DRENSE-453635 format. One record per atom (N, C-alpha, C): x, y, z. Coordinates in steps of 0.001 Angstrom, whole numbers, plus 500000, padded with zeros to 6 digits. Example, Ala and Ser with C-alpha at 12.3 -4.5 7.8 and 13.67 -1.06 7.14 Angstrom:
REM DRENSE-453635
513190494310507800;512300495500507800;513200496700507800;512850497750507080;513670498940507140;512900500030507870;
//
This chain:
REM DRENSE-453635
206798345236045879;207380345726046854;209097345132046335;210427345240046473;211415344558046673;211923344455047459;212737342998047095;213120341766047756;214410342456048632;214560342347049714;215598342817050116;216580341505050312;218033341409049456;218183340199048574;219539339862050074;219917340872050204;221028340463051725;220163339881052728;219028339868052839;217954339078054491;217727337531053652;217737337668052524;216611336409051420;217798335139051343;219041335746051027;220140335246050015;220215333511051152;220176333601052204;220990332496053498;219032331167052964;218669331990053034;216478330959052786;216774330645051561;217247331762050227;217629330792049363;218391329916049035;219211329936049684;220623329143049514;220265327856050224;219490327836051585;218966326649052226;217731326103051285;216828326672050535;216016325968049913;216819325338048914;217729325704048049;218556325252047215;219136324069047678;219890323892048548;220184323003048599;219636321980049752;218190322123050039;217330320954050551;216559320588049356;215938321334048226;215710321005046974;217073319566045894;218366320424046114;219187319276045618;219229317917046348;219212318096047639;218921316668048497;218287315992047908;216651316876048050;215658315460047517;215647315183046505;215768316030045381;216107315680044158;217012314264043491;218296314520044674;219282313449044281;219041312095045327;218563312305046048;218210311345046872;218234309553046498;219621309203047004;219896307714046425;218973306913046932;217886306610046823;217474305985047503;217403304031046845;217963304393045908;217590302966045117;219501302792045401;220258302957046379;221615302549046615;221087301407048233;221290300285047925;221321299997049191;221929300057050597;223310300459050960;223905301655051753;223156302683052540;222678303266051673;221955304448051648;220659303824052648;220177303490052177;218999302893052963;219038301695054062;220074301493054111;220940300947055646;221250301781056398;221718302821055978;222345303862056772;220696304509057936;219917304722056735;218547305639057213;218419304500058500;218075303338057554;217618302247059315;218562302898060159;219779302796059849;220630302759061368;220829304015062107;220218304972061509;219961306592061867;218764305810062773;218071305541062357;216209305461063222;216610304473064385;216848303351064240;217457302534065145;218552303114066323;219395303978065625;220045304331066859;219521305554068160;218509306251067006;218071307193067758;216716306653068381;216130305444068438;215264304189069298;216089304070070337;217398303284069936;218130302936071159;218511304066072026;218796305323071754;219344306321072694;217887307104073628;216748306870072852;215467307293073623;215220306093074989;215270304699074459;215204304027075124;216025303878076535;217564304438076119;218789303766076776;219047305010077886;218513306211077604;219052307482077849;217962308552077712;217282308820077201;216695309911077531;216070310334078987;215132308836079530;214148309177080452;215119309286082078;216042307997081759;216704308136083146;217757308686083392;218631309236082050;219801310122082841;219237311453081707;218526312027080690;218952313598080517;218020314285081548;216968312948081793;215639314221082696;215845314409083820;216372313485084525;217374313808085713;218456315310085697;218920314957084424;220354315852084582;219242317372084089;218518317694083563;217421318678083504;217341319384084630;216725318612085618;216108319023086565;217213319056087667;218661318751087772;220039318845088287;220347320272087567;220415320383086748;220934321525086072;219989322765085739;218626322149086184;217569323666086560;217702324134088131;218183322841088996;218009323682090154;219867324174090601;220821323840089769;222172324982089780;221702326242089242;220261326361088474;220313327584088770;219588328618089387;219181327641090341;218094328578091115;218503328399092401;219127326940093120;219389326908094382;220936326996094780;222011327273093883;222720327499094038;223031328831093766;223737329466094527;224117331316094687;225378331309093523;225044332254092568;226023332834091960;227692332660092226;227321333125093638;228549333641094520;229047332471095083;228176331339095667;229007329981095642;229883329431094576;228754329612093075;229971328972091873;231145329762091273;230963331297091336;231740332320091455;233173332039092232;232468331464093432;233706331177094912;234699330081094381;233703328897093641;234733327823093293;235057327314092077;234487327868091601;234029327924089852;234785329194089169;235063330064090076;234303331287088779;235839332148088561;236042332928087651;237502333430086847;238598334056088088;238001334204089083;238521334805090699;239240333477091387;238464332397091268;238198331627092509;239730330955092227;240617330430093306;241742329916093281;241796328952092372;242852328929091716;243258327901090610;243197326398090785;244021325937092120;244047324465092525;242339324345092819;241473324817093099;240654324469093772;239526324292092628;239651325342091926;238444325070090751;238531324385089829;240230324131089762;240112322735088306;240490321556089082;240790321646090720;240125320163091136;239100319812091484;238258320882091730;236604320627091741;236263320177090562;236376320541089210;235955320467088024;236698319029087262;237514319015087861;238178317489087209;237920316362087815;237558316545088977;237522315006089573;236179314766090077;234766315799088928;233418315925088940;232858314387088184;233622313755087837;233230312536086631;233572311436087661;233941311346088765;234085310113089575;232727309796090303;231937311218090527;231150311548091366;229120311115090313;229502311784089515;228521311866088119;228052310712087490;229601310032087137;229190308711085900;228700309047084732;228401310027083952;227696310333082800;228368310794081586;227975310293080239;228218310201078696;228436311683078403;228919311588077434;229141313311076783;227760314106076349;226927313247076348;225715314418076876;224470314465077784;224682313640078567;223649313917080096;224852314700080639;225855315262080479;226908316387081067;226249317568080384;225626317692079394;225425319030078882;224696319778079691;223333319391080456;223137320072080810;223813320781082144;224329319987083162;225123320190084058;226255321143083489;226814321309082750;227759321926082114;227182323642081822;226065323573081129;225238324711080902;224504325307081863;224499324672083182;224080325400084227;224838325914085402;226068325548085023;227037326217085564;227876326929084802;227768326778083819;228065328226082533;227308329563083176;226380328896082914;224991330064083148;225366330883084522;225386330143085596;225807330687086508;227141331627087133;227995331702085889;228994332458086098;230327331771086300;230352330104086167;231696329498086243;232651329959085098;233982330280085764;234988330526084436;234976329260083458;235463330091082418;235532329268081283;236370328111081433;237632328038081627;238526327371081944;237922326025083116;237170326232083799;237015325234084525;236054324745084314;235087325132083526;233786324733082957;233986324280081910;234768324197081292;235269323175080129;236328322185081251;237181321943081903;237145321260082356;236470320314083026;235319320505083664;234133319849083987;233383319036082881;233193320321081584;232874319173080383;233267318283079802;234880318235079853;236044317082079669;235550316039080533;235769316328081654;236143315455082670;234688314449083300;233605315095083038;232205314742083434;232018313067083048;232381312881081589;232348311519080911;233314310850080479;234614311738081254;235934311087080445;236249310445082102;236200310914082786;236658310019083996;235590309638085451;235259308295083931;234349307775084694;234894306769085135;234437306522086776;235396305215087627;235255303750086884;233820303335086470;233454301923085913;234038301394084757;234089303073083626;234365302654082427;235963302468082424;236755303123083275;238088302623083540;238797301659084368;237693301059085014;237742299758085691;237549298582084895;236233298864083787;235834297859083001;237145297819081609;237860299192080905;238969299500080251;239943298787080761;240711298643081940;241743297785082726;241495296766082394;240388296074082727;239662294797082756;239674294221081613;239281294540080868;239024294088079222;240117294181078359;240834295375078514;241465296203077370;243371295534077679;243209295682079239;244495295986079638;244791296363080770;245469296368081593;245733297335082578;246642298579082457;247597297802081576;248535299721080822;247444300622080563;246105300397079288;245445300839078629;244559301656079832;243879301172080683;243115301406081623;244032302705082646;245365302226083144;245730303287083659;246124304672083153;246354304283081895;247040305379080572;245532306484080535;244631305397080376;242808306091079927;242828306837081574;243087306804082696;242318307540083589;243537308462084392;244951308329083998;245821309292083937;245776310316082886;245744310211081758;244976311310080612;244181312023080829;243069311080081252;241333312024081450;241973313382082509;242300312703083404;242741313928085025;243548314893084411;244595314852083547;245597315773083122;244540316826081559;244214316050080714;243658316596080298;242637317475080832;241784316802081335;240660318055081751;241154318851082124;242227319281083472;242884320502083611;243379321311082397;244642320272081668;245375320902080733;244258321497079516;243117321100078815;242305321863077770;241773323056078546;241053322695080289;240757323798080816;241438325486080506;242831325201081217;244010325811081555;244133326845079692;244277325929078897;244511326245077505;243198327282076938;241794326833077017;240789327450076588;240858329007077809;241123329070079097;241207329832079526;242431331186079554;243588330214078952;244512331726078123;244540331837077366;243544331481076022;242945331808075117;242432333037075007;240911332855076028;240012333986076067;239893334569077716;241649335069077675;241681335224078902;241296336785079255;241360337992077990;240991339087078206;239286339257078317;238783338051077736;237188337735077542;236598337348079166;237598336714080139;237738336306081265;237759337274082477;238918337960081928;239400339536083403;237711340076083041;237406340410081890;236155341536081917;235123340476082654;234960339488082606;233854338715083243;234091338571084665;235395338486085042;235576338799086334;234908340100087142;235383341230086501;235285342530087026;233884342796086727;232804342431086137;232020342237085932;230884341698087217;231382340624087603;231484339899088632;231396340668090214;232770341350090193;232924342133090887;231986343383091393;231273343705090377;230233344920090296;228709344163091058;228755342349091135;227249342177091305;227236342350092668;225747342359093223;225780342794094606;226142341240095161;225887340913096634;226463339754097197;224705339274097695;224699338281096656;223264337828097110;223004336844098479;221754337166099044;221348336767100634;221206334957099876;221846334836101721;221671333226101907;220201332659101869;219880331867100695;218219331410101389;218129330576102447;219163329454102424;219038327965103613;220355327831103789;220643326843104446;221693326469105262;222768325811104294;223875325643103636;224740324677102900;224041323701102772;224502322592104254;224171320906104396;222406321098104030;221702322137103662;220504321736103276;220692321464101539;220970322676101259;221048322161099500;221881321012098891;223378320488100307;223985319638099723;223263318450099943;222327317958100550;221252316856100671;220617317331099349;220341318242099393;218787318186098078;219419318153097047;220771318034096560;221357317797095456;221672316281095264;222095315982096645;222519314561096569;221127313491096091;220041313905096679;219169313214096519;219001313144095127;219601314245094180;218875314058092928;219902313447092126;221348313440092912;222478312974091927;222481311395092100;221415310649093309;221303309694093707;220492308767092759;219104310008092415;218796309216091054;219141309005090108;220123310033089404;220787309932088186;221807308710088285;222669308610089083;223625307418089047;223253306074089328;222200306040090355;221303304715090439;220938304162089656;219761305161089100;218998304881088089;219518304215086823;220811304214086679;221682304239085312;223072303411085939;222691302556087235;223862301640087535;223830300834086694;225225299828085989;224888299082085364;225479298117085495;225151296510085371;225098295087085984;226591294947085873;227099294712086272;228399293684086316;228857292638085976;230071292340085553;230277290941085645;229963290271086159;230345290359087727;229953289624088556;228817288970089349;228148287784089961;226643287376090648;226719287644091785;227790288322091803;228286288113093691;229140289562093830;229388289944095483;230211291004095510;229605291777095777;230761293413095748;229607294254096511;228968295148095504;229648295076094048;228897295914092831;228032295502092642;227924293926092545;226130293290092395;225406293350093538;225727293437094756;224515294213095740;223967295230095691;225208296544095110;225179297939094698;224001297672093471;224122297109092033;223099296665091031;221624296255091505;221415294869092340;220659294417092790;219659295297093284;220587296622094163;219634297272094684;219526298751094253;219843298427093228;219528299997092902;218377300599092449;217150300265092075;215839300434092323;215276300799093750;216153300052094811;215526300791096246;216014301964096667;217716301925096065;218396303514096395;217697304170095913;217645304121094474;217164305267093626;215357305637094288;214443304884094950;213599304778095305;213249306026096693;214629305468097714;214924306440098816;215404307689098390;216065307804097467;216672308984096866;215597309829096581;214425309284095767;213155310083095321;212201310466096558;212252309946097452;211401309770098535;212310310822099410;213889310837099778;214192311706100446;214126313277099732;213839313068098494;213776314239097594;212224315428098204;211669314186097898;210560314396098181;210267315617099708;210489314529100701;210488315557101529;211274316475101903;212821316402101814;212979317663101760;212221319048100642;211549318518099322;210730319812098707;210152320368100006;209216318995100414;207994319503101429;208636320425102831;209511320554103261;210218320616104112;210876322254104160;211940321972103292;212366323256103083;211836324078101982;211351323447100994;210256324214100027;208923324741100092;208848324035101118;207268324795101094;205817324009099911;206571322909099688;206000322177098895;204651321613099283;203334321464099093;202295321102099994;202706319633099622;202297319054100621;202704317410101239;201732316518099998;200907316763100591;199807316061099782;199743316321098653;200606316702097911;200710316615096460;201900315807096061;202886316156097081;203495315281096824;203433313821097274;202239313534098166;201992312149098589;201153311637097444;200501312584096843;199357311958095799;200577311489094034;202193312349094121;202524311763092982;203097310646093694;203263310346094994;204292309020095490;203281308098095240;201988308419095622;200679307569095087;200479306769093780;200829308048092398;200352307259091354;201825306931091075;203246307368091383;203789305955091506;204268304953091135;203903304619092871;203331302994092796;202363302199092304;201528303421091983;200441302458091158;200608302677089968;202008303095089025;202279302702088294;203428302040088141;204101301452089397;205034300690089585;204407299387089545;203281298960090139;202386298175090163;201794297217088813;201234298524088088;200890298310086596;201943297656085801;203185298350085821;203954298078085142;204648296703084754;204552296162086656;205283294721086807;203913294227085397;202542294451085585;201988293344084459;201721293747083261;202046294991083075;202022295178081401;203080294922080679;204531294839081691;206046295053080904;205908293125080464;205376292454079432;205524291630079353;206902291357077714;206845290311078024;207956289363076545;207528289950075662;206264289999074977;205797290564074020;205792291549073883;205289292782074746;205980294304074760;207092294055074371;207548293826074715;209165293510074605;210041293341073122;209245292502072687;209321291877071653;209043293065070447;207703293464071009;207092294407069886;207837295910069702;207919296020070701;208813297328070785;210403297425070502;210757296180070446;212049295590070201;213199296298070877;212413296304072425;213277297031074189;213754295702074858;214591295225074371;215007293625075119;215711294049076593;216533295184076018;217291295606077731;216757296904078110;215855297365077523;215294298848078249;214824298362079621;214861299035080711;214187298965081857;212882299718081523;211994298746081018;210575299815080824;209821299762082143;210011298536082881;209125298140084119;209241299783085308;210886300085085160;211228301121085289;210591302640085418;210736302356084020;210614303837082918;208911304253083469;208300303715083353;207004303992083231;206779304338084556;207040304085085709;206976305336087378;207589305847086956;209155305876086794;209404307009086621;208913308525085941;208147308040084860;208112309331083842;206712309922084679;205768308539085221;204386309132086312;205343310128087272;206336309916087797;206975310667088764;207038312338087938;207474312065087243;208283313423086716;207171314035086343;206089313777085724;204798314437084680;203965314791086369;204009314053087097;203430314479088936;203997315843089537;205834315696089433;205871316442089562;206512317592089094;206432317990087922;206092319126087008;204860319678086960;203711318908087487;202305319189087698;202325320153088900;203122319619089691;202841320398090898;203980321406091108;205070321603090120;205997322583090543;205494323794089378;204933323471088192;204682324048086968;203870325516087435;203016325129088766;202107326379088577;202490326929089854;203460326992090389;204031327657091663;204751329193090760;204548330104091727;205351330944091032;206768331382092090;207187330350093251;208119330850093759;209607330210093146;210401329879094255;211718329242093828;211435328193093264;210461326889093837;210328326150093161;209906326163092182;209311326797091609;208055327229090507;209249327677089239;210016328194089776;211467328956089104;212113327507088695;212152326549089680;213379325504088836;212538324697088193;211364324125087934;210878324103087003;211093324870085771;210639325869085366;211172326848084188;212581326742083582;213605326924084947;214855326667084534;214923324845084070;214072323988084351;214312322758083783;214362322815082635;212768323330082293;212042323312081266;213244324403079925;213948325360080624;214295325889079311;215569325204078940;216584324291080018;217172323451079092;216827322376078481;216009321634078462;214978320786077857;215038321250076239;213956322339076380;213839323133075214;215285323136074201;216244323470074643;217822324225074141;218011322863074221;218401321854074950;219376320788074353;218360319690073629;217619318990074101;217069317769073219;216625318060071956;216189318776071037;216654318730069844;217599318996068931;218871319115069921;219673319700068864;220482318093069208;220441317337071044;220665315500070660;220618314733070065;219043315424069604;218207313907069317;218599314213067505;218430315498066907;219151315849065477;220687315109065593;221669315310066560;222852315287066906;222945313411066536;222318312530066949;222178311528067063;221439310927065841;220440311201065001;220174310776063525;221538311163063095;222121312102062805;223024312223061676;224131311485062012;224657310675063629;226154310457063598;225604308970063118;224181308553063446;223490307289062903;223867306844061501;223189307866060553;223657307740059597;225090308153058945;225626308534059536;227387308207058873;228205307131059378;227972307052060815;228650306233061395;227958304718061605;226633304267061337;225799303498062179;225444303490063657;225027301960064306;225106301426065726;226389301050065842;226755300953067290;228053299799067285;227872298996066723;228955298298066121;228811296828065718;228292297084064030;227396298241064084;227006298524062130;227201299249061809;227099299094060146;227566300236059556;226850301369059271;227009303141059126;226305304103058269;226539303864056834;226701305237056656;227398305161054929;228811305181055232;229760305091056316;230946305495056042;231170303653056580;231497302860055740;232173301374056321;233124301383057394;232580300645057612;233741300023059196;235243299515058570;235264298560057472;236171298363057192;237249299539056613;236563301188056603;237786301932056575;238081302020057691;237229302516058299;237776302860060258;238503301763060402;238761300887060213;239542299286060910;240902299508060197;240883299796058797;242185299899057999;243227301384058335;242136302271058940;242420303745058998;243554303711060737;243019303225061593;243530302711062610;244804301898063176;245335301322062534;246265299724062623;247553300509062575;248436300332063417;250047300688063601;249432302057064710;250752302677064573;250953303496065820;251301305174065113;251064305391063414;251067306704062776;250591307996063374;250542308966062982;250424310131063706;249160309966062722;248906309325061502;247305309490060883;246590308400061844;247036307639061754;246199306264062687;246042306860064132;246500307724064412;246242308324066072;244962309380066054;245315310730065019;244579311432064710;243222310957063926;242924309993062990;242217309414063139;241534308984064020;241893308752065187;241146307442066238;240230308766066519;241369309815066951;240666310629067855;239341311684067128;239858311982066000;238222312923065098;237268311386065015;237522310114064928;236293309182064669;236032308912066059;236208309374067419;235786309311068549;235507310223069137;235774311771068639;235450312833068605;233597312924068096;233996312210067110;232221312280066319;231179311342066501;231833309710066791;230852309133066953;230332309064068545;229407308907068733;228399308835070009;228858307488070477;229160307629071739;229595306486072526;228296306634074243;227723305845074529;227527306019075376;228013305285076895;227703305774078215;228721305017078843;228718303911078836;230057303223078717;230667302054078947;230555301419077965;229912301789076408;229867301078075368;231018301074074588;231671302129075176;232980302336073966;234568301546073986;234116300500075464;235440299248075520;235011297977074903;233701297784074818;233342296530073611;233689296504072640;233258298190071784;233330298425070304;235719298726070504;235884298829071161;237231298607070380;237688297380070977;237103296868071857;237412295255071832;237664294815070451;236806295101070017;236670294665068466;237791295055067578;237606296427067936;238411297203066837;240439296199066951;240463296525067795;241831296123068409;241867294702068112;240974293508067798;240712292142067675;241038292404065789;240849293663065668;240931293820064094;242150294272063276;242711294316064269;244045295216063905;244221296884064560;243681297364065130;243636298691065636;244758298724066822;245898299684066773;246784299638067598;246275300071068868;247566299955070012;247102300615071202;247387301760071307;248055302634070248;247772304272070315;246381304458070265;245957304420068762;245219304765068391;243534304145069535;243759303357069617;242933303158070707;243010304069072449;243771304169072481;244436305206073952;243353306574072643;243592306639072100;243678307758071658;241922307840071289;241190307431071240;239902307012070884;239083306707072744;239894306269073043;239405306197074863;238935307943074917;240183308414074862;240036310274075712;239428310910074483;238977311053073520;238320311654072622;236991310979072942;236576310119072858;235282309405072407;234639310036073429;234702309395074389;233395309553075542;233409310891075945;234050311398075865;234389313295076101;233159314359074968;233323313677074063;232198314193072834;231999313134072092;230805314192070951;230075313309070145;229670314247069091;229340314163068343;228407315404067251;227397315761067900;226401314705068737;225108315418069443;225869316861070415;226697316436071278;227081316996072413;227831318253071545;228478318365070518;229279319783069809;228178320510069542;226855320372069106;225795321068068630;225541321768069921;225326320935071158;224718321486072203;225674322791072627;227311322309073050;227935323239073448;228545324443072511;227813323951071102;228048325057070387;227062326390070540;225916325519070808;224214326509071470;225010327085072674;225887326867073604;226351327569074577;227562328838074803;228533328111074370;229325328566074054;229966329806073150;229091329223072126;229477329782070255;229951329319069696;230508329121068232;231196328808067081;232494328400067704;233000329638067949;234603330037068278;235257329000069099;234814329310070417;235006328363071932;234453326866071705;233696326620071285;233560324984070353;234484324730069699;235229325380068830;236009324803067918;237507324692068530;237770325375069722;238630325676070142;238775324102071014;237834324454071864;237501323346072758;237778321582071727;237307321383070809;237003320151070164;238153319705069520;239536320993068865;240578320847068349;241188320713069882;241150320645070978;242130320715071939;242052319380072771;240873318972072382;240594317434072978;240899316604071917;240650316118070350;241758316113069658;242842316113069394;243633316973068876;244959317130069461;245539316534070465;245046316920072130;246377315637073630;245558314584073312;244407314278072703;244857312378071932;245174312175071277;245486312448070153;246272312101069486;247702312439069725;248148313319070585;249649312990071025;249345312101072236;248797311606072927;248711310425074148;248512309503073537;247884309540072087;247852307903071536;249480307516071149;249588309170070573;251314308340069633;252666308467070676;252433308551071932;253340308677073420;253081307414073558;251742306914073816;251290305083074078;251588304742073534;251571304600072682;252138303470071608;253213303628071101;254210304632071197;255920304093071224;256642303601072430;255760303599073249;256130302981074643;255696301250075032;254503301007074428;253366300048075259;254292298849073830;
//
């Protein structure tokens, strides 16, 4: 049998590359070994701090968007023919409510995109979700200065809209065809009142937001009270979700009650098994292990309850699972690569930190461009970009490049780029990333010139 080399050459090329990498692995090079450690350390940190309490709720919300939010509603507010002020206004302020990072926003973005949101508003949401984080902007103003905090807030709002509008214009023919196809679709029947859907989503957003509420610097005041009550508020949101599932989605109440009992039992057990010795063994000094155990119990129980159903509640679980399968491998792979190249915050990967510091001094085009590119590929969890920048500014980083990194970093990362490509395709992803980098660079230049 003759081989078809046209279809096999890619496999051959991939095999040659893999063999070449294995053949030349620089295992005797200390920096390479350190970079491998940093890569594994970063993905461990990501798993402890973000997967369970951030991504899992986001998957459930994204799945719910695909099932319980009608396509007509998405098209009305975010679709290609939606009023532009309304569409971009809704998309651009979403981050003030969600307070998510560049990776957590991806399932939500994929959900509204699948439901027919216009490319422009969807890209605005994709950028603004992690960029317009109220807590991060407040922290920026407090630590890095009021001028940078205000510039970050203004830049994030306007950039979200500008990026969306430009992407929409570039692909206007494709969007016009999408709008025409939407006009041919039958109007779906309304399954339940809008207020029920709003409360249902509010309960899930409450779980996502308050489970990840960060500890404030002060030990008193409103924000400290919220943080001190975060698990109570999260639990109330979870109970509300269970009540809504029983009342409006006809999920058997006794099954939900069993999940609740198991969760309470897991909470009680977690209090006794999460010891300082366990934290030391896992190197998880700051991970909320006492909450993760009951949280995982609740998620497994809810998945068992929903997974066997054939109605819309079962479809909700199926959609959630499809998002998890699509996004999780790409995110974890991207985190590994980012850790290998850039290391964890405060640590080095293959690329030395002194190179980065030396390239972001002053206010040149090169410094701002490098800061934008570095921020776009580096992974920043919510709020971590501020202390990192504090250290870089102390090492000589200019204010312009600092703002450029603040505008590109939280909105993008190498892991998020891989997922965006799987949703939008290579061309649209390149356009989106290029716009973020270009606009961040321009903003850094302008801010550096006037500050």
